[in-house]
C-alpha positions in Angstrom: -17.7 -48.7 41.6 -21.0 -47.5 43.0 -23.9 -46.1 40.9 -22.9 -42.4 41.8 -19.4 -42.9 40.1 -18.9 -42.0 36.4 -16.2 -43.3 34.6 -14.3 -40.4 32.6 -10.8 -40.4 31.6 -8.7 -38.0 33.4 -8.0 -35.9 30.7 -11.5 -35.3 29.6 -12.7 -31.7 30.4 -16.4 -30.9 30.8 -18.0 -30.0 27.3 -18.9 -26.5 28.8 -15.5 -25.6 29.5 -14.2 -26.6 25.8 -17.0 -24.5 24.6 -16.2 -21.8 26.8 -12.5 -21.7 25.7 -13.6 -21.9 21.9 -15.9 -18.9 22.2 -13.3 -16.9 24.2 -10.7 -17.5 21.4 -13.0 -16.8 18.9 -14.1 -13.3 20.3 -10.2 -12.6 20.9 -9.5 -13.4 17.2 -12.1 -11.2 15.9 -11.5 -8.5 18.4 -7.7 -8.3 17.1 -8.8 -8.3 13.5 -11.3 -5.8 13.9 -8.8 -3.4 15.6 -6.1 -4.0 13.4 -8.3 -3.6 10.1 -9.4 0.0 11.8 -5.9 1.0 12.8 -4.7 0.2 9.5 -7.6 2.0 7.7 -7.2 5.1 9.7 -3.1 5.2 9.8 -1.8 7.8 7.3 0.9 5.5 6.3 -1.4 2.6 5.5 -1.0 1.7 1.9 -2.3 -1.4 -0.1 0.4 -2.3 -2.4 -1.2 -3.8 -5.7 0.2 -7.1 -6.9 2.3 -7.3 -10.1 3.9 -10.1 -11.8 4.0 -12.1 -15.1 0.7 -13.5 -16.4 0.6 -16.3 -19.0 -2.6 -16.7 -20.9 -3.7 -19.5 -23.3 -7.0 -18.6 -25.2 -8.9 -21.5 -27.3 -10.1 -19.7 -30.3 -11.7 -22.8 -31.7 -14.3 -24.0 -29.3 -15.7 -21.3 -27.2 -13.0 -18.6 -26.8 -12.0 -19.1 -23.0 -9.1 -18.0 -21.3 -6.7 -20.0 -19.1 -4.4 -17.9 -17.0 -1.6 -19.1 -15.0 1.2 -17.7 -13.2 2.0 -15.9 -9.7 -1.1 -13.6 -9.9 -3.3 -16.5 -10.4 -1.9 -18.6 -7.7 -2.3 -15.6 -5.1 -5.8 -15.1 -6.1 -5.3 -11.6 -7.9 -6.4 -12.7 -11.2 -9.0 -15.3 -12.0 -7.8 -18.5 -13.5 -10.5 -18.7 -16.4 -12.7 -16.1 -18.5 -15.1 -16.1 -21.3 -14.1 -13.6 -24.2 -16.5 -11.4 -25.7 -15.7 -9.3 -28.8 -16.2 -5.5 -28.4 -14.8 -3.9 -31.6 -11.8 -3.9 -34.4 -10.0 -0.8 -35.1 -7.1 0.5 -37.4 -3.9 0.6 -35.4 -2.5 3.7 -37.6 -5.6 5.7 -37.5 -7.5 4.7 -34.6 -10.6 4.6 -36.7 -12.9 2.0 -36.1 -13.3 -1.1 -38.7 -16.6 -2.7 -39.7 -16.9 -6.3 -40.1 -16.9 -6.1 -44.0 -13.5 -4.2 -44.1 -12.1 -6.5 -41.4 -13.0 -9.5 -43.5 -11.1 -7.9 -46.4 -8.2 -7.1 -44.3 -8.2 -10.5 -42.9 -8.2 -12.3 -46.2 -5.6 -10.2 -47.9 -3.5 -11.0 -45.0 -4.0 -14.6 -44.8 -3.3 -15.3 -48.6 0.2 -13.7 -47.8 0.3 -16.1 -44.6 0.4 -13.4 -42.2 -2.0 -11.5 -39.6 -4.1 -8.7 -40.6 -2.8 -5.5 -39.1 -6.1 -4.8 -36.8 -6.7 -4.1 -33.1 -9.3 -6.6 -31.7 -10.9 -5.3 -28.4 -11.9 -8.1 -26.0 -14.1 -8.2 -22.7 -12.8 -10.9 -20.7 -15.4 -11.9 -18.1 -14.1 -14.1 -15.2 -16.0 -17.1 -14.4 -15.8 -16.4 -10.6 -17.6 -13.1 -10.9 -14.8 -11.1 -9.8 -14.9 -8.7 -12.9 -13.7 -8.3 -16.4 -10.6 -7.2 -18.3 -10.8 -5.2 -21.3 -7.9 -6.0 -23.7 -6.5 -5.0 -26.9 -4.9 -7.5 -29.1 -2.6 -6.7 -32.1 -1.8 -10.1 -33.6 0.2 -8.8 -36.6 2.3 -6.5 -34.0 2.3 -9.3 -31.5 1.2 -7.1 -28.7 -1.4 -7.3 -25.9 -2.5 -4.4 -23.8 -4.9 -3.9 -20.9 -7.2 -1.1 -21.7 -9.4 -1.4 -18.5 -11.2 -3.4 -15.8 -14.3 -3.8 -14.1 -15.1 -5.3 -10.6 -11.7 -6.5 -8.7 -10.0 -5.2 -11.9 -10.7 -1.4 -11.6 -7.0 -0.6 -11.6 -5.7 -3.5 -13.8 -2.9 -2.5 -16.2 -0.2 -4.3 -18.1 1.0 -5.4 -21.4 2.8 -8.3 -23.1 3.4 -10.2 -26.1 1.3 -12.6 -28.0 1.7 -15.6 -30.7 -1.1 -17.5 -32.7 -0.8 -21.2 -33.1 -2.5 -21.5 -36.7 -2.9 -24.2 -39.1 -3.3 -21.7 -42.0 -6.3 -23.4 -43.4 -8.3 -20.3 -42.0 -8.6 -21.4 -38.4 -6.4 -20.0 -35.5 -6.3 -22.5 -33.0 -4.8 -20.9 -29.9 -3.3 -17.5 -28.6 -1.0 -17.4 -26.2 0.2 -14.3 -24.4 2.9 -13.6 -21.8 2.2 -10.1 -20.1 3.5 -8.1 -17.0 0.1 -7.3 -15.4 -0.5 -5.1 -12.2 -3.6 -5.5 -10.2 
């Protein structure tokens, strides 16, 4: 070998050629994505089908009132897997009138003395940990029902309902709330 000869394997390409090919591929992908998106957005037949399916929620009522969700909607990214709950209001399911804290406490005490749930609807804001938005729900434990009232952020169009059950020790502490629902986002 003389001083001018370099050792390069036969399959090695010059670096500038590899960089050029990668850049060309990136431009092609970006152009394709942009043209597809603009065609879809302007197409009169363009429609974005909402995601729907079963959702299972387990709510820890002892520690910090957090939500842990599972199911196809979570796996697909349509619903966040974790949220923190903030209580908004209570109301009477028969009259629709708000209930204050004193009346709620009396109804809960009366119901628990008979080992049953109080017939009250609790309204909660469930704020997603990932910042995607929140889901406002109504829970009627005595009626074993759960309903989506509204949503914010990514959940503006959310709707759904389902059944709930409470795991309780009957010493005054509800430990977990389980909800199985059909939800559309």
